[in-house]
C-alpha positions as CSV (number, residue, x, y, z in Angstrom):
1,M,0.1,-0.1,0.1
2,S,2.8,2.2,-0.7
3,A,2.3,5.5,-2.6
4,S,3.5,6.7,-5.8
5,W,6.7,8.7,-5.9
6,K,4.7,11.8,-7.3
7,T,4.5,14.1,-4.5
8,G,2.5,17.2,-6.4
9,N,2.1,20.0,-4.0
10,R,3.1,18.0,-1.0
11,D,6.2,18.7,0.9
12,M,8.7,15.6,1.2
13,F,9.0,16.0,5.0
14,A,7.6,17.8,8.2
15,A,8.1,17.3,11.9
16,F,6.1,18.2,14.8
17,M,8.3,17.8,18.0
18,C,7.3,18.8,21.7
19,D,11.1,19.7,23.1
20,D,14.0,21.4,21.7
21,A,16.2,18.4,22.2
22,A,14.4,16.5,19.8
23,L,14.5,19.3,17.4
24,D,18.2,19.9,17.8
25,V,18.6,16.1,16.9
26,L,16.2,16.3,13.9
27,R,17.0,19.3,12.2
28,P,20.6,18.5,11.2
29,V,19.4,15.0,10.1
30,S,16.8,16.6,7.8
31,V,19.2,19.1,6.3
32,D,21.6,16.0,5.5
33,M,18.7,14.5,3.6
34,G,18.2,17.6,1.9
35,W,15.1,18.9,3.5
36,Q,14.4,22.5,4.7
37,P,15.0,22.5,8.7
38,E,12.2,24.8,9.1
39,K,10.0,21.9,8.3
40,C,10.7,20.7,11.8
41,N,8.0,22.5,13.9
42,K,7.7,23.0,17.8
43,G,4.5,21.4,19.0
44,G,3.4,17.5,19.2
45,L,0.7,15.6,17.8
46,R,-2.4,18.1,18.4
47,N,-0.3,20.8,16.5
48,A,0.4,18.4,13.7
49,I,-3.6,17.6,13.3
50,Q,-4.3,21.5,13.4
51,S,-1.6,22.1,10.9
52,L,-2.6,19.4,8.5
53,S,-6.3,20.2,8.5
54,I,-5.5,23.5,6.4
55,A,-2.6,22.3,4.6
56,A,-1.3,19.5,2.5
57,S,0.3,16.5,4.4
58,P,3.7,15.6,3.6
59,A,5.4,12.5,2.2
60,I,6.8,11.7,5.4
61,L,5.5,13.0,8.9
62,M,7.3,12.6,12.1
63,V,5.0,13.4,15.3
64,D,5.6,13.5,18.9
65,L,3.4,11.7,21.1
66,S,4.8,13.0,24.2
67,E,2.1,15.2,25.4
68,S,-0.6,13.2,24.1
69,G,-3.0,11.8,26.7
70,D,-4.5,9.0,24.4
71,P,-2.1,8.4,21.6
72,L,-4.3,5.9,19.9
73,S,-7.3,8.3,19.8
74,D,-5.1,11.2,18.6
75,I,-3.6,9.0,16.0
76,N,-7.1,8.1,14.6
77,A,-7.7,11.9,14.4
78,L,-4.5,12.6,12.5
79,A,-5.6,10.0,10.2
80,E,-8.5,12.0,9.3
81,V,-6.5,15.0,8.4
82,C,-3.4,13.1,6.4
83,E,-3.8,12.5,2.8
84,P,-3.5,8.8,1.7
85,G,0.0,7.4,1.2
86,T,1.4,9.5,4.0
87,V,4.4,7.7,5.8
88,V,3.9,8.6,9.8
89,I,7.1,7.9,12.2
90,A,5.7,8.7,15.9
91,V,8.0,9.7,18.7
92,G,7.7,9.1,22.3
93,Q,8.8,8.6,25.8
94,V,6.6,5.5,26.8
95,N,8.6,2.1,26.6
96,D,5.6,-0.1,26.5
97,V,5.4,-3.0,24.0
98,R,1.5,-3.1,23.7
99,L,1.5,0.6,22.9
100,Y,4.2,-0.1,20.1
101,R,1.9,-3.0,18.5
102,D,-1.2,-0.9,18.9
103,L,0.5,2.1,17.0
104,L,1.9,-0.2,14.4
105,A,-1.5,-1.7,14.0
106,S,-3.1,1.7,13.9
107,G,-0.9,2.6,10.3
108,I,2.3,4.1,12.0
109,Q,5.3,3.0,10.4
110,D,7.6,3.3,13.2
111,Y,7.8,4.2,16.7
112,L,11.1,6.0,18.1
113,L,11.8,6.1,21.7
114,K,13.3,9.3,23.3
115,P,16.0,10.6,23.7
116,L,16.8,10.5,19.8
117,T,20.0,10.0,18.6
118,P,21.0,11.2,15.1
119,G,21.6,7.5,13.8
120,Q,18.3,6.4,14.8
121,V,16.5,9.2,13.4
122,R,18.5,8.9,10.2
123,D,17.7,5.1,9.6
124,A,13.9,5.6,10.3
125,L,13.8,8.6,7.6
126,V,15.7,6.6,5.1
127,Q,13.4,3.4,5.4
128,A,10.3,5.8,5.2
129,Q,11.7,7.5,2.2
130,A,12.1,4.2,0.7
131,I,8.6,3.1,1.5
132,F,7.2,6.2,-0.2
133,A,9.3,5.8,-3.2
134,A,8.4,2.2,-3.8
135,P,6.7,2.0,-7.3
136,K,2.9,1.0,-7.5
137,S,2.2,-2.2,-9.6
138,A,0.3,0.3,-11.9
139,D,-0.5,3.9,-12.2
140,G,-4.1,5.3,-12.4
141,S,-4.1,5.5,-16.0
142,S,-4.1,1.8,-16.6
143,V,-6.3,-0.8,-15.2
144,K,-5.1,-3.0,-12.7
145,R,-5.8,-6.9,-12.8
146,H,-7.6,-8.1,-9.8
147,V,-9.0,-11.2,-8.5
148,S,-11.4,-11.6,-5.8
149,T,-12.0,-14.9,-4.2
150,A,-14.5,-16.0,-1.6
151,V,-13.8,-19.3,0.3
152,V,-17.1,-20.6,2.2
153,G,-17.4,-24.0,3.9
154,T,-20.4,-26.3,3.8
155,R,-20.0,-27.1,7.4
156,G,-18.2,-25.7,10.3
157,G,-14.7,-27.5,10.9
158,V,-14.5,-28.4,7.2
159,G,-11.2,-26.5,6.8
160,A,-12.5,-23.4,5.0
161,S,-10.4,-20.8,7.0
162,T,-7.4,-23.1,6.4
163,I,-7.6,-22.9,2.9
164,A,-8.4,-19.3,2.8
165,T,-5.4,-18.2,4.8
166,S,-3.4,-20.7,2.7
167,L,-4.3,-19.4,-0.6
168,A,-3.5,-15.7,0.4
169,W,-0.2,-16.7,1.8
170,L,0.4,-18.4,-1.7
171,F,-0.8,-15.5,-3.6
172,S,1.5,-13.1,-1.5
173,S,4.7,-15.5,-0.9
174,D,4.9,-17.8,-3.9
175,H,3.5,-15.5,-6.6
176,R,4.4,-12.3,-5.1
177,L,1.1,-10.6,-5.8
178,P,-0.2,-7.7,-3.4
179,T,-2.9,-9.7,-1.6
180,A,-5.6,-8.7,0.9
181,L,-7.1,-11.0,3.5
182,L,-10.7,-10.2,4.9
183,D,-11.6,-12.6,7.7
184,L,-15.3,-11.9,8.2
185,D,-15.7,-14.2,11.3
186,V,-15.8,-10.9,13.5
187,H,-16.4,-12.9,16.6
188,F,-14.3,-15.9,16.2
189,G,-12.1,-15.6,13.0
190,T,-8.8,-17.4,13.0
191,G,-7.2,-15.6,10.1
192,A,-4.8,-13.4,12.2
193,L,-4.3,-16.2,14.9
194,T,-3.1,-18.5,12.0
195,L,-0.5,-15.8,10.8
196,D,0.7,-15.7,14.4
197,L,-0.6,-11.7,14.4
198,E,-2.7,-9.8,16.7
199,P,-6.2,-9.1,14.7
200,G,-6.2,-5.3,15.6
201,R,-9.3,-3.3,15.6
202,G,-9.4,-2.3,11.8
203,L,-12.4,-4.4,11.2
204,T,-14.5,-3.4,14.1
205,D,-13.6,0.4,13.3
206,A,-14.7,-0.2,9.7
207,I,-18.1,-1.9,10.9
208,D,-18.7,1.3,13.4
209,N,-17.7,4.0,11.0
210,P,-18.1,2.8,7.3
211,S,-17.9,6.5,6.1
212,R,-14.2,6.6,7.3
213,I,-13.4,3.6,5.1
214,D,-10.9,5.0,2.2
215,G,-7.4,4.2,1.0
216,L,-5.6,6.0,3.9
217,F,-7.9,3.8,6.3
218,I,-7.0,0.7,4.6
219,E,-3.4,1.5,4.8
220,R,-3.7,2.4,8.7
221,A,-6.1,-0.5,9.7
222,M,-4.5,-3.6,8.0
223,I,-2.0,-5.7,9.4
224,R,1.2,-6.7,7.3
225,A,1.9,-10.7,7.4
226,N,4.6,-10.0,5.1
227,D,5.7,-7.6,2.2
228,N,2.6,-8.2,-0.1
229,L,0.1,-9.7,2.5
230,A,-2.2,-7.6,4.6
231,I,-5.0,-8.8,6.9
232,L,-8.2,-7.1,8.0
233,S,-9.8,-9.2,11.0
234,A,-11.4,-8.8,14.4
235,E,-11.9,-10.4,17.6
236,A,-14.9,-8.8,18.9
237,P,-16.4,-9.3,22.2
238,I,-18.9,-12.2,22.5
239,S,-21.1,-10.0,24.1
240,A,-21.3,-7.5,21.3
241,P,-23.7,-8.4,18.4
242,L,-22.8,-7.7,14.9
243,M,-24.8,-4.4,14.1
244,T,-24.5,-3.5,10.4
245,D,-26.2,-3.6,7.0
246,G,-23.2,-4.8,5.5
247,S,-22.2,-1.7,3.4
248,A,-18.8,-1.4,5.4
249,F,-17.9,-4.9,3.7
250,V,-18.6,-3.7,0.2
251,Q,-16.8,-0.4,0.8
252,L,-13.9,-2.4,2.0
253,E,-14.0,-4.7,-1.0
254,E,-14.2,-1.7,-3.1
255,E,-11.0,-0.3,-1.7
256,F,-9.0,-3.6,-1.9
257,R,-9.7,-3.6,-5.8
258,H,-7.7,-0.3,-6.0
259,A,-5.0,-1.4,-3.5
260,F,-4.3,-5.2,-4.2
261,E,-4.4,-7.7,-6.9
262,M,-5.6,-10.4,-5.1
263,T,-8.4,-10.2,-2.3
264,M,-9.3,-13.3,-0.3
265,I,-12.3,-13.5,1.8
266,D,-13.0,-16.0,4.4
267,L,-16.8,-15.9,4.4
268,P,-18.7,-17.7,7.2
269,R,-22.0,-19.3,5.8
270,N,-24.1,-17.1,8.0
271,M,-22.5,-13.9,6.4
272,L,-23.3,-15.4,2.9
273,I,-27.0,-15.4,4.2
274,N,-27.4,-12.3,5.8
275,F,-25.3,-10.3,3.1
276,P,-25.7,-11.9,-0.3
277,H,-24.4,-8.6,-1.8
278,L,-21.0,-9.6,-0.5
279,L,-20.6,-11.7,-3.7
280,A,-21.8,-9.0,-6.1
281,D,-18.0,-8.3,-7.5
282,V,-16.1,-11.9,-6.1
283,N,-14.9,-13.5,-9.3
284,V,-14.2,-16.9,-7.7
285,V,-16.1,-18.9,-5.0
286,V,-14.6,-21.7,-3.4
287,V,-16.9,-24.2,-1.7
288,V,-15.3,-26.2,0.9
289,T,-16.6,-29.6,1.8
290,E,-16.2,-33.0,3.5
291,L,-17.3,-36.2,2.0
292,T,-20.1,-36.6,4.2
293,L,-24.0,-36.8,4.2
294,A,-24.4,-33.5,5.8
295,G,-21.5,-32.0,3.5
296,A,-23.5,-33.0,0.5
297,R,-26.8,-31.9,1.6
298,D,-25.4,-28.3,2.4
299,A,-23.2,-28.4,-0.8
300,I,-26.2,-28.9,-2.8
301,R,-27.9,-25.9,-1.0
302,L,-25.2,-23.7,-1.5
303,L,-24.2,-24.7,-5.2
304,S,-27.9,-23.9,-5.9
305,W,-28.1,-20.4,-4.1
306,L,-24.8,-19.5,-6.1
307,K,-26.1,-20.7,-9.4
308,T,-29.2,-18.0,-8.7
309,N,-27.4,-15.2,-6.9
310,A,-23.8,-15.4,-8.0
311,K,-23.9,-16.1,-11.8
312,H,-21.1,-14.3,-12.9
313,A,-18.7,-16.0,-10.4
314,E,-16.7,-19.2,-11.0
315,T,-17.4,-22.0,-8.6
316,I,-14.6,-24.4,-7.4
317,V,-15.8,-27.1,-5.1
318,V,-13.0,-28.6,-2.7
319,A,-13.2,-31.8,-0.8
320,N,-11.1,-31.2,2.3
321,K,-10.1,-33.8,5.0
322,V,-10.5,-36.6,2.7
323,H,-9.5,-40.0,4.4
324,S,-8.1,-42.7,1.8
325,G,-10.5,-45.6,1.5
326,V,-12.7,-44.6,4.3
327,G,-15.5,-42.0,4.4
328,E,-19.4,-41.7,4.8
329,I,-19.7,-41.2,0.8
330,S,-17.4,-41.9,-1.7
331,R,-16.0,-39.2,-4.4
332,S,-18.0,-40.8,-7.1
333,D,-21.2,-40.7,-5.2
334,F,-20.6,-37.4,-3.8
335,E,-20.5,-35.9,-7.2
336,A,-23.4,-37.8,-8.4
337,S,-25.4,-36.1,-5.8
338,I,-24.1,-32.3,-6.2
339,E,-24.3,-33.2,-10.1
340,R,-21.0,-31.8,-10.9
341,K,-17.4,-32.6,-10.5
342,I,-15.3,-32.0,-7.3
343,N,-12.3,-29.8,-8.6
344,Y,-9.8,-30.5,-6.0
345,V,-9.1,-33.1,-3.3
346,V,-7.2,-32.1,-0.2
347,P,-6.0,-35.3,1.9
348,Y,-6.5,-35.3,5.7
349,D,-3.2,-35.1,7.4
350,V,-3.4,-34.3,11.1
351,K,0.3,-34.3,11.4
352,A,0.7,-31.6,9.1
353,A,-2.1,-29.5,10.7
354,A,-0.5,-29.9,14.0
355,N,2.9,-29.1,12.7
356,A,1.6,-25.7,11.0
357,A,-0.5,-24.6,14.3
358,K,3.3,-25.2,16.4
359,L,5.3,-23.1,13.9
360,G,2.4,-20.3,13.8
361,Q,2.4,-20.8,10.1
362,T,-0.4,-21.4,7.2
363,F,-1.0,-24.9,6.5
364,V,0.7,-24.5,3.1
365,A,3.5,-22.4,4.2
366,A,4.4,-25.3,6.8
367,N,3.9,-28.4,4.8
368,R,5.4,-27.7,1.2
369,G,6.1,-31.3,0.6
370,T,2.7,-32.8,1.6
371,K,0.2,-34.0,-0.7
372,A,-2.4,-31.7,1.0
373,G,-0.1,-28.7,0.4
374,G,0.2,-29.6,-3.2
375,A,-3.3,-29.6,-3.6
376,M,-3.7,-26.2,-2.3
377,R,-0.9,-25.0,-4.4
378,D,-2.7,-26.2,-7.5
379,L,-6.0,-24.6,-6.5
380,G,-4.0,-21.3,-5.8
381,A,-2.6,-21.8,-9.5
382,A,-6.0,-22.4,-11.0
383,I,-7.7,-19.2,-9.1
384,I,-4.5,-16.8,-10.5
385,A,-5.1,-18.3,-13.9
386,T,-8.7,-16.9,-13.9
387,G,-9.1,-15.3,-17.3
388,S,-11.3,-12.3,-18.4
389,D,-14.1,-14.6,-19.1
390,G,-14.4,-15.6,-15.7
391,E,-13.3,-19.4,-16.4
392,V,-10.6,-21.0,-14.1
393,V,-8.2,-23.0,-15.5
394,E,-7.7,-26.1,-13.4
395,T,-4.0,-27.3,-12.9
396,K,-2.7,-30.5,-11.6
397,G,1.0,-30.7,-11.7
398,K,2.2,-29.6,-15.3
399,T,-1.1,-30.3,-17.0
400,K,-3.9,-27.7,-17.4
401,A,-7.5,-28.1,-18.4
402,K,-10.6,-26.1,-18.1
403,A,-12.6,-27.4,-15.2
404,E,-15.6,-29.2,-16.3
405,K,-19.0,-29.3,-14.9
406,P,-20.6,-32.5,-16.0
407,S,-24.3,-33.5,-15.7
408,A,-25.3,-36.1,-13.6
409,A,-25.1,-38.8,-16.8
410,P,-27.2,-42.1,-15.8
411,G,-24.6,-44.2,-16.9
412,A,-21.6,-42.6,-14.7
413,K,-23.2,-44.4,-11.8
414,T,-21.2,-47.7,-11.3
415,S,-21.2,-48.3,-7.7
416,L,-23.9,-49.9,-5.4
417,L,-24.7,-46.7,-3.8
418,G,-24.9,-44.9,-7.3
419,K,-27.8,-46.9,-7.5
420,F,-29.6,-44.5,-5.1
421,D,-31.2,-41.1,-5.5
422,F,-29.1,-39.0,-3.1
423,K,-31.4,-35.9,-3.7
424,K,-34.3,-38.0,-2.0
425,I,-32.3,-39.1,0.6
426,L,-30.9,-35.9,1.5
427,S,-34.3,-34.3,1.4
428,S,-36.3,-36.9,3.2
429,G,-33.7,-38.7,5.4
430,K,-34.7,-42.0,4.0
431,A,-32.7,-44.1,1.8
432,K,-35.2,-45.2,-1.1
433,A,-33.8,-47.2,-4.1
434,G,-33.9,-45.4,-7.3
435,T,-34.4,-47.0,-10.7
436,P,-31.1,-47.4,-12.8
437,A,-31.4,-46.0,-16.3
């Protein structure tokens, strides 16, 4: 989410320090970097807010929090007057790890502890300059390719969140694509936990104040997992019900399209029901299921809903946690019941899942050599290969073929269970033998 190098009418640097000692250190360093010493002003964060409310914000802003009674609240007020792309460095005298993390989560680039030293200040400013100078993947005159993917599970515990976080990590790490991960399980989401991060307050702030959502808000509210992956999630109190009309989520998706090339949405089933417009601009929907009777029933219902309400989106069915040779329903019978093929099968690997949890990494990052990890990589490659016509290219190893959606041909049912009408079983709960064609 770095800004373009074009500063326009903006100054390159400005600072607001509370005391003369800090200014005495800062001014010579700013001169060495080619900036005017007059841009180092006396006065702290509140003075910065007052000044920037009537003037353009600089590319790099250094603010002193020493006189602030509520730094986090004041930083949010500063965000209201700063233009998108401003790199902010905070200075303070409180040596507190929690404050440091909260400041970084709010969008601050760095936090320097007083007393300042010339080397410390110079390093921070050089790093901020490099971040601001980082080129955009595309300028405003070109159309940036963007693929939005939603992952929804047919049942709780099928591993939809595991697949969503793994795909987001693959896009950002292996393919080096700027990626946003939006975890919409506001109360019990595990996206940040899987990536070994604090969830922050960005998503709850967005829900409470949809009008604040813009490029600057995205830049400050999202938490960085790596150079190309940022996550927006929450850990709202269980006593606080979700009170929103869903407009915040739509606005977030819109901002993601401008700031990233890939958007990954971990979408709980209840959110799909309550806010169907979340899929209005989604390109790919990944339906994750287990090969069980309940999974088949809900897969049928979800696929039918998607066919009616999200015709524009390509649907991929993934069977997760598949035991070899053991299961309630075989793959062929499951496909017959949902009247389409399963695109990808992810084997059950409890040791790999435990290994990822211990390392604090996504499943695919911690288990590169496993069959389950390979299946997820094939799925990720297929999503990235989504063409302008919306078709997903299904990849397995080095071969590529368009994912087919076969009809339920009568001759395809060869097993004993294939002679039963699964739709009648799922609707009535009683197994009635059908007539073989």
